[in-house]
C-alpha positions as CSV (number, residue, x, y, z in Angstrom):
1,M,-0.1,0.0,0.1
2,L,1.7,2.8,-1.1
3,G,1.0,6.7,0.3
4,R,0.5,5.3,3.8
5,P,2.2,6.6,6.4
6,C,4.5,4.1,9.0
7,S,3.0,3.7,12.2
8,T,5.8,2.6,14.0
9,V,5.9,3.5,18.2
10,F,8.7,3.5,19.5
11,R,9.0,2.7,23.0
12,V,11.3,4.2,25.5
13,M,13.4,1.4,27.5
14,T,15.1,2.8,30.7
15,R,18.2,0.4,30.2
16,P,19.7,-1.2,33.2
17,T,22.8,0.1,35.1
18,W,26.1,-2.2,34.6
19,D,26.3,-2.6,38.0
20,E,22.4,-4.0,37.8
21,Y,22.6,-5.8,34.6
22,F,25.5,-7.9,36.5
23,L,23.6,-8.9,39.2
24,Q,20.6,-9.8,37.0
25,L,23.1,-12.1,35.4
26,A,24.1,-13.4,38.9
27,H,20.8,-14.2,39.6
28,N,20.2,-16.1,36.8
29,V,23.9,-18.0,36.9
30,A,22.3,-18.8,41.1
31,S,19.4,-20.6,39.3
32,R,22.1,-23.9,38.4
33,S,23.1,-23.5,42.8
34,T,22.5,-27.0,44.2
35,C,21.7,-26.1,47.6
36,D,18.9,-24.6,48.6
37,R,20.0,-23.0,51.5
38,G,22.3,-20.9,50.0
39,R,21.1,-20.3,46.1
40,S,23.7,-18.2,44.9
41,G,25.0,-16.6,41.6
42,C,28.4,-14.6,41.3
43,V,29.5,-13.1,37.7
44,I,33.2,-11.7,37.6
45,V,33.8,-8.8,34.6
46,K,36.9,-7.0,33.8
47,D,36.2,-4.3,31.1
48,K,32.6,-4.6,30.9
49,R,33.2,-8.2,29.6
50,I,32.3,-11.3,32.1
51,L,35.0,-13.1,32.3
52,C,33.5,-16.0,34.2
53,T,30.9,-17.2,36.0
54,G,30.2,-19.3,39.5
55,Y,27.2,-20.6,41.7
56,V,26.9,-22.7,45.3
57,G,27.4,-26.5,44.4
58,S,29.2,-29.1,45.1
59,P,32.9,-29.9,43.5
60,P,32.8,-31.7,40.2
61,G,31.7,-35.8,40.6
62,L,30.8,-34.9,44.4
63,P,27.7,-35.4,45.4
64,H,25.0,-32.3,45.6
65,C,22.6,-31.1,48.5
66,D,19.3,-31.5,45.9
67,E,20.5,-34.6,45.6
68,V,21.5,-36.2,49.6
69,G,20.7,-33.5,51.6
70,H,22.7,-30.6,53.8
71,L,26.0,-31.8,55.3
72,L,25.4,-28.9,57.9
73,R,28.0,-28.1,60.8
74,E,27.9,-25.9,63.9
75,V,29.7,-23.3,63.7
76,V,30.3,-21.0,67.1
77,D,31.7,-17.7,66.4
78,E,33.8,-15.9,69.1
79,N,30.6,-14.2,70.8
80,G,29.5,-17.6,71.2
81,K,26.7,-17.3,68.8
82,T,26.2,-20.5,67.1
83,S,25.0,-20.9,63.3
84,K,24.8,-24.1,61.0
85,H,26.5,-24.0,57.4
86,C,26.0,-26.6,54.8
87,M,29.6,-27.9,54.3
88,R,29.0,-29.9,51.1
89,T,29.0,-27.0,48.8
90,I,31.7,-24.5,47.1
91,H,30.9,-21.2,47.7
92,A,29.6,-19.2,44.3
93,E,32.4,-16.6,44.5
94,Q,34.9,-19.2,44.9
95,N,33.5,-21.2,42.2
96,A,33.9,-18.5,39.9
97,I,37.3,-17.8,41.1
98,I,38.1,-21.9,40.6
99,Q,36.4,-21.5,37.3
100,G,38.5,-18.6,35.7
101,A,41.7,-20.2,37.4
102,R,40.6,-23.3,35.6
103,F,40.7,-22.0,32.1
104,G,43.7,-19.0,32.6
105,M,42.1,-15.7,33.2
106,S,43.9,-13.7,35.2
107,L,41.3,-11.8,37.6
108,Q,43.4,-9.2,38.0
109,G,41.7,-5.6,38.7
110,A,37.9,-7.5,38.0
111,T,35.0,-6.7,39.4
112,L,33.0,-9.4,41.2
113,Y,29.1,-9.0,41.4
114,C,27.1,-11.4,44.3
115,K,24.0,-11.9,45.7
116,M,25.5,-10.9,49.6
117,E,28.8,-9.5,50.9
118,P,31.3,-12.5,50.7
119,C,32.1,-14.9,53.8
120,R,35.4,-14.5,54.8
121,T,37.1,-17.5,53.2
122,C,35.8,-16.3,49.9
123,A,36.9,-12.9,50.8
124,M,40.5,-14.0,51.1
125,S,40.3,-16.0,47.9
126,I,38.6,-12.4,46.1
127,I,42.0,-10.2,47.6
128,G,44.3,-13.3,46.6
129,A,43.0,-13.3,42.8
130,G,43.5,-9.2,42.6
131,I,40.1,-8.4,42.1
132,R,39.4,-4.8,42.7
133,K,36.1,-4.3,42.9
134,V,32.8,-6.5,44.8
135,V,28.9,-5.7,44.0
136,C,27.0,-7.1,46.2
137,E,22.9,-6.3,46.5
138,K,22.5,-7.0,50.8
139,K,24.8,-7.6,53.7
140,Y,26.2,-10.7,55.1
141,H,25.9,-11.2,59.1
142,A,29.1,-12.5,59.1
143,A,31.0,-10.2,56.9
144,E,32.9,-7.8,59.5
145,D,35.9,-9.7,58.9
146,T,35.4,-9.1,55.0
147,R,34.5,-5.5,55.4
148,D,37.7,-5.0,57.4
149,M,40.2,-6.9,54.7
150,F,38.6,-4.9,52.2
151,A,38.8,-1.6,53.1
152,K,43.3,-2.5,54.5
153,C,43.3,-4.0,50.8
154,G,41.7,-1.5,49.3
155,I,38.9,-3.2,48.0
156,D,35.7,-1.3,46.4
157,L,32.9,-2.6,48.6
158,V,29.2,-1.6,47.2
159,V,26.2,-3.3,48.8
160,L,23.4,-1.8,47.3
161,S,20.6,-2.4,50.4
162,E,21.2,-2.6,54.1
163,E,18.9,-5.7,54.1
164,V,21.0,-8.7,55.7
165,E,20.6,-12.3,53.7
166,E,18.6,-15.0,55.9
167,Y,18.8,-18.3,55.7
168,Q,16.9,-21.0,56.8
169,D,18.0,-23.4,59.4
170,M,20.0,-20.6,60.9
């Protein structure tokens, strides 16, 4: 039909910020997690390019929580507070760093995106890998050491919410 005007409608879409975008991807990665207590994902990025990802799960070849149940252990902190932790799985941050090492990727200067502030063990791995920035959605109930180590090492920690991540069977 000649002579008819084009009626294309343009919709204005708000693009997510880079931090929002990579956190959304971390949520998608988390869908592969095999421990329902800590379904979490991690994305490590450099120059706005994804280097590697990781999710909560058992090491390759070992049984997963979804298959055989949790391997819960009680942990007592220095204040006497007892909490339960699943020892069957590797944290998302650790799995992402391991994936980077396995495939020969330097993480020096990268940014790590994750659900909550990393635990002390993951924080030490992040520092050792040379990651310079960590962006997470929520606080972690036991992240005081992480905050202190990151501050001492010059790692930029960005927590988008004051909400503390809650676990079942704490």
